[in-house]
C-alpha positions in Angstrom: 21.7 -16.9 -62.0 21.5 -14.9 -58.8 22.6 -11.7 -57.2 23.9 -11.0 -53.8 22.6 -8.2 -51.7 23.6 -6.9 -48.3 21.1 -4.8 -46.1 21.5 -3.2 -42.6 19.2 -2.2 -39.9 19.6 -1.5 -36.2 17.8 -3.3 -33.4 16.7 -1.2 -30.4 19.7 -0.8 -28.2 18.1 -2.9 -25.6 19.2 -6.3 -24.4 15.7 -7.7 -24.2 14.9 -6.6 -27.8 18.1 -8.0 -29.1 17.5 -11.4 -27.3 13.8 -11.5 -28.5 15.0 -10.8 -32.1 17.5 -13.6 -32.0 15.0 -15.9 -30.3 12.5 -15.3 -33.2 15.1 -16.2 -35.7 16.4 -19.5 -34.2 15.9 -22.6 -36.4 12.2 -23.6 -36.5 11.1 -20.3 -34.9 10.5 -18.3 -38.0 6.9 -18.7 -39.2 6.8 -21.2 -42.0 4.7 -18.8 -44.2 7.5 -16.3 -43.9 10.1 -18.8 -45.0 7.8 -20.0 -47.9 7.2 -16.4 -49.0 10.9 -15.6 -49.0 11.6 -18.7 -51.2 8.8 -17.9 -53.5 10.2 -14.5 -54.0 13.5 -15.9 -55.3 15.5 -15.9 -52.1 17.9 -18.8 -52.4 20.2 -18.1 -49.4 19.9 -15.5 -46.6 21.9 -14.9 -43.4 21.6 -12.3 -40.8 24.6 -11.3 -38.8 24.7 -9.1 -35.6 27.2 -7.0 -33.8 25.9 -5.0 -30.9 22.5 -3.8 -32.0 23.5 -3.7 -35.8 22.1 -6.3 -38.1 23.5 -7.2 -41.5 21.5 -9.3 -44.0 23.3 -11.1 -46.8 20.9 -12.6 -49.4 21.3 -14.4 -52.7 18.2 -13.8 -54.8 17.4 -15.3 -58.1 17.9 -12.6 -60.7 14.8 -13.6 -62.7 12.5 -13.6 -59.7 9.7 -11.1 -59.7 8.7 -10.1 -56.1 5.1 -10.9 -55.6 2.8 -10.6 -52.6 0.8 -13.8 -52.1 -2.6 -12.9 -50.8 -3.0 -16.2 -49.1 -0.1 -15.5 -46.7 0.4 -11.8 -46.9 -1.4 -11.0 -43.7 0.9 -13.4 -41.9 4.0 -11.9 -43.5 2.8 -8.5 -42.5 2.3 -9.5 -38.9 5.8 -11.0 -38.9 7.3 -7.8 -40.4 5.4 -5.7 -37.8 6.6 -8.0 -35.0 10.3 -7.8 -36.0 10.0 -4.0 -36.8 8.9 -3.5 -33.2 12.3 -4.6 -32.1 14.1 -2.4 -34.6 15.0 1.3 -35.1 16.0 3.3 -38.2 19.7 3.5 -39.1 21.3 6.8 -38.3 20.8 9.3 -41.2 17.9 7.4 -42.7 15.0 9.3 -41.2 12.3 7.7 -39.1 11.4 4.8 -41.3 12.3 1.5 -39.8 13.3 -0.7 -42.7 16.2 -2.7 -44.0 18.6 -0.4 -46.1 20.5 -1.8 -49.1 24.3 -1.4 -48.6 26.7 -0.5 -51.4 29.5 -3.0 -52.1 32.9 -1.3 -51.9 35.2 -4.2 -52.2 35.0 -7.6 -53.8 38.0 -9.9 -53.5 37.1 -11.8 -56.6 37.6 -8.7 -58.6 41.3 -8.4 -57.5 44.0 -10.5 -59.3 46.6 -12.0 -57.1 50.0 -10.1 -57.5 52.9 -12.0 -58.9 54.8 -11.6 -55.6 52.0 -13.2 -53.7 51.5 -10.2 -51.5 
């Protein structure tokens, strides 16, 4: 079983930072140790969407997964996180900490039954 989560962060409002972030996330560009670490921590699916400088991450995570730090790759994962964080800025109202913030789900179509009239 898995759970879906949605997170948000802003990139620096700078065309070069935005382009670099997208370049780093092209297929084959994300460091293989980072991909392996995500999968070993229960991430089954993950997409990142952008509008302007706002990023939204949608991730499906195995509910039984226990996040762990693998010492063999942790320094590489930390370097990746530092690199991508250098292109980001904190969301408004979240202080100075540059990190992904989990969002609250306020609507889920699957929880709404269709009406008899079809509208």
